[in-house]
N, C-alpha and C positions, 0 to 999 in steps of 0.2 A: 550560404557557407557549403562545401563539401564535405559529407560525413563518411569517416571511413567505415566500412564493413566488414566481418570477420568472415571470410570465405574459405579459408583454409586452415589446416590444424595450426595451434600455436605450441611451441616447445617449452611448456610449464613444468613439466614432470622431470626432474634430474635424475639419472639413474639408480642412484642411492635410495630414492623413495617411490623409483616407479614400482607396479605389482610385478608379479613374476614373468618373466620373459614370455612374450607372446600374448600377454594378456593386457586388454585394455582396462584402463581404473574404473572402477563403478562408482557412480555417484549417486545418491537416493534422496530426493526430496520427500520431505514429510509436510503436508499441507492439509489444514483444515477441509478446504472444498476445492472443487476441481475448478468451478468456475475464478476461484482467486488464483489459483495457479496458473491456469491460461492469461489471465488479465496482469498479473504482476510478475511473473517469475518464467514465463516462456522464452523471452528474449535471452535470458541467462542461462536457462537449459539449453538451447540452440548453440548459444556461444561455449558451453561447456562441451557438447558434441563435437563441435568442430575442434576443439581444444583435444579430442582424443578420449574423451569420456564416454562409456557406457551410461545411459541415464535411466534411471528408475523412479517412477512417480506414486508414491502411497499417499491415497487421500480418499475424502469420501466422494464416491462417486453418484451423479444425478444426470447433468445434461451435456457434459462435457468431455465425456470417456474416449468417444470415437476422434475428437479433436485432439485428445493426447496420444492415441494409438495412431492416429495418422502421422503425426510428427516422427515416428519411429521409437518413441519412449515405451519401455514395460511400463503397464499399469498394474498396480495393486490396490484394488479396493480396501477402505478402512470402515469399520463399523461404526462411527462415531459421529457426533453432532458437535458444531461450535460450542454451544450451550446446552445446558440439561440434561447432562449424561447422567449425574447422580453419582454417588459413591459408588455404586455397585457397576455403572456403565464405566467410571472413569478405570475401576481396575480391569475391567474386561478390555478395555481400549487399550492400555499399556500392556497388559499380556499378549494382545493380538500384536502390537508394534514390537514387543520383543522377539516374538516368534518369527516375524519378518525380519526381523535383524540377523537373527541366527541364520536365517533361512539364505539371505541374499548374500551373505557375508559384503558388503560394501565397503569400500577404500575409504569415501568420506560420506558423511550425512549432513542434510542442509535442513534445518529446522525451521518453517515458515511460520512466522506468527507466535505470541505468547502461549496459547495453547499446546503447539506443536514443539515449542521448547521444554516446557513443562514434562509431558507425557513422554516426549520423544528422549529427554535427559534421563528420567528415570527408566525406560526403557532399556536404554543403553547399559545402564548399570546392572540390570536383570540379565542381557543377555550376555554380556562381557564382564564378569565380576571383577576379572584382573585386567591388565592392560593388555594382554596377550590377545590377538587378532583384532582389537576394538578399533572401531573405524576413527579416523579425524573426524572432527564435529566442528558444524558452524550452526549458530543460533542467530537468526534473524528476528530482532523487536521490531516490529512493525509499527512502533507506537503505544505508549503504556495505555491509552484509552481512559474514557470516563472513570473506569472504576478506581485508577490510581491517580489520576491526573486531580479529582476535585479535592477541594480543601475541608470537605466534611468529616465529621468525626468518624462514620464509617470507613471513608477512605484511608484514614488515618490508621485505622487498626488493621488496613489490610497490608500496609507497608511492611512490617516485620515477617509476616507469614510469605509474603513476595519475595521479601531478602533470601529468606531461608532457603524456598523452593528454587530460587534462581542460582543460588551459590551450590545446591546439590546437583540441578540439570545443567547450567550453563558456567559454571566456575570451575570446571575442570582444568586441571593443570595444561594439559594441550589443546582447551577447546577455545574457539574464537566466537565473539559476540558482535554482530552487525547493527549499529542503530542508524536511523535518516535523520536525525536532528541533534543539536549538541545539548538541548535540553534532557532529552532521554539518556545520552551519554553521560551527563553528570547526575542525574538521577541513580541511573546504576551502578556508577562508582560510588556513591553514598549507601547503597543496598551492601556493597561489599564484593563487587564484581571489578578484579585488578583492573584497572585503565589501562595498561600494557595489551590487554587481551581484547579491546574494545576497539573497533574500528568503524567508524562514520562513511556510511556511504549514502548519499542523498536522493532518496527516492527510490522507484523500480525503473526510472528510464521512460522516454516517450520516443516513438518513431517519428522523428522530422521529416522523412519523406512520405509519411502517411499523412499527418497532421503539419498541414501546410498554411502558411499565412491568408487569411481570407479577407476580402474586403469589408469595411464597416457597411451592416445594413443599410440600405437607403429605405428607410421607413419612416412615417410621421411618428407612429407611437413606438417607442424603443423598447425592446425586448429584453429582460433580464433573465438569466438561467440558470439553475441551481442542478447541476448533474451528480447524483449520488443515490445512493438507497434512502428510500423515503423513512428516515429517522429522525425521532424528536432531538437527539444529540446533533445531529447535522444542521440544526436551527432551521429546518423546513418551515415550521410555523411561524418563526421570527421573520423569516424572508416574505412568507404571506402577509404579517401583520404590517411589515414595513411597504410594501407595495400597495396594501389598502390605504394606508395612511398616505401615501403620496398621490393616489388617485383621487381620495378625497379632498386634496388640495387642488383638482384639477390638472396635474403633470400627468401626461400621455406615455404612461409606463404598462408593462405587463410583466407576468412571471410566467415562465417556461420551467415544469417541473420534469426532469428526466432521470428515469431509474425507477427499480423494483421495488415493492415492498419488501420486507424480510421477516416472515414469520418466526424464526428463529431467535430474533432479536425481541425483547422486551419493549424496547422503545420504538419499535416499527408504527409507523400510522398504517391503517388500513384502506384497502381500495375504495371501501366505501365513503370513508372520510374525506379521502384526495378527490375523488368524485365530486364529493358536495362541495369542494371549495371553488371547483371550476364553473366556466359559465362566460358569456362574453361580457356581462355587466360586472364581473368582478375582476376580470383580468387576469384569471388563473387560469393555467392548463396543465394537467398532467398527461405526461404521454406515456406514460408507463417504461417498460424497459426498451431500450433505442439501440438497433444494431449498428448503427454507424452513427457515433454522435456528431462525427462533422456535421451532418444534417442539423443539429441542434445548432452549431456555432454559425452556420449559413445564416441563419434567422435570428441569433441574439447577438447583442452589441456588447454585453456586459457580463460577466460570470460572477457568480456569487456563492459563497459558503460561509454562512454565518454559525459555523460550529461552536457547541458550547462545552467542548474539552479539547484537551490536545490530541491533534493528529501525528501520524508519522511523518509524511508529506502525501498530501493526496495528488492522484493518480490525475483525476479529473480536472484538478488545477493546471497541471502540467499540459495535458492536452487542450484545455483551452488557450494558453499563455503561447503554445505553439501554434495554433491558430491566429494570433495576433490579437487575443482578446483581452482586455484588462480586467483585474480581478478586484473584488470587494470582498473581503474574507474578515473572520476574527482573529484578534491579535492574540492567538495561542500557538503553540509549538507545532512546527509543521508547517503551517499556514505562512509563517515568517520567513520561510525559505524560499518562497518563490514570489511572496507579494514584498517588494521592496516600496515603501511607502512614498508617494508621490513619484514613482518612477514606473513601476510595472501595474500599481493599483493604489488600494487604500485599505489599512488595517483600522478596525474598530473593536470597540471591549465587546466581549461575549454579553447576549442577552440584552444589549443596549438598542432597542428598536428605532429610537430617534436617532442615534447615531448612524445606524444602519441606513435609514431612510435618507438621511443627509448627505452621508457618502454616495449612493445610487443617484439621488437626484443631482449632485455636483458633476457626475460622470454623464448621466442622460443628457444633460443641458447643454454638453461640451463636446461636440463630436472631435473638434480638432486634438483635444487632451486625450480624447479615448484613441484615437489613431496613434498618438505618440505612445502612450503607453503599452499600445499593442505591439508597437515596433519594438519597444525596449523587452516585453515579454517575451517576445520570439528569439529576441538576441540572447537572452540570459537562458532559455531553453537550450539553445544550441550550443552555449557555452558549457554550461556545467550539467545538464540534465538528459541531453541525448542516452538513449538505449546503450549504444555503443560504449559509451564512458562508462554506465554504470555495471556493464557486463566485463568489460576488461578490469576494473576495479574490484569487481567480486571474484574474478577468476585470480587476480593477484592473492585474494584472502586464501582461495583453495588451495594455492600453491605454498603458501606460508604453513597451512594448516598440514599438507601433506608431508611437507619437508621436516615437520616434527615428528611425526609419525614413526614409530622404531620400525627398521627392516624387517619385514616378515620373512 
């Protein structure tokens, strides 16, 4: 399937909403981490530049600052962390973002993920107390996550405060909210976000020219791969338990874990724990961070993600599907978007190790079924999840937001 590529400016900005003559409109992304911007938002930023925007990226800078600058984007470091700022750190970060917004005077801001939505929304109100000069705003909810998807008493207590915060930050009269799956859309509606201000754009897109179909590995032992940060909430230990269960029954399978630990996340496994899981006898191997994940899918025949909570739409699963790999995943929001049961993969109840093992065994023992599901997964990605589709849908929301912005 031939994929279109955005190679020339798109006529998205009508004269009535364009900035002053001779000046390109300025788009500012606010993201928690530089790596997350590069992995999930870079294609949209490139498309925006091609459409005529000057692009500014505000984020915590760690290892990907040079990559962002090399793209030609202006980089503005933010001194915050995804978690653990505390009340004092939160106030400092919001003040820093408000100063940045006043200095940059963007025409459009795009807040990426929940913390950026909340902090950025408050900062916007501080930077522009009235509507005069205020930029148009887009808020991307990349999955409500474990803190709000659980049915626990603590999670139920968080819902009212989340609703208030989102109505303050994301519920502006001219603001737009992007979600990645229908469950998050419905949840935000129940929290008071006007449904007409919500747009569903499924996922961050995948480069179908880079991630191409790969042949089913010809190996006696079937490799199953989990590509993710090494978090308990991603079901890493459940995948380990399922593989150990199957190997105990004599099935020739192995588990490949690919991804970094995440010290900022309380649910992260440690490197020591992951190393201790490995060994030839255990059939578990942790690769750590992988520069080119295609190497994982050349080796692994099945993708697995037994998340214990709702996802936005896991990019790792989109990449696996683009490489023609069938998927076994938890039946939770986000995973359901790419896993069509019996067609592109199998869904299992979260935290059900027996069901997870049964699904893995079903695919491990049936190479023809794996290949058919892999072809269907690739076709689904090409049709619905290619990055140029996501970029064009996002640019359309930018256009709608700018058209509503008062003429300066």
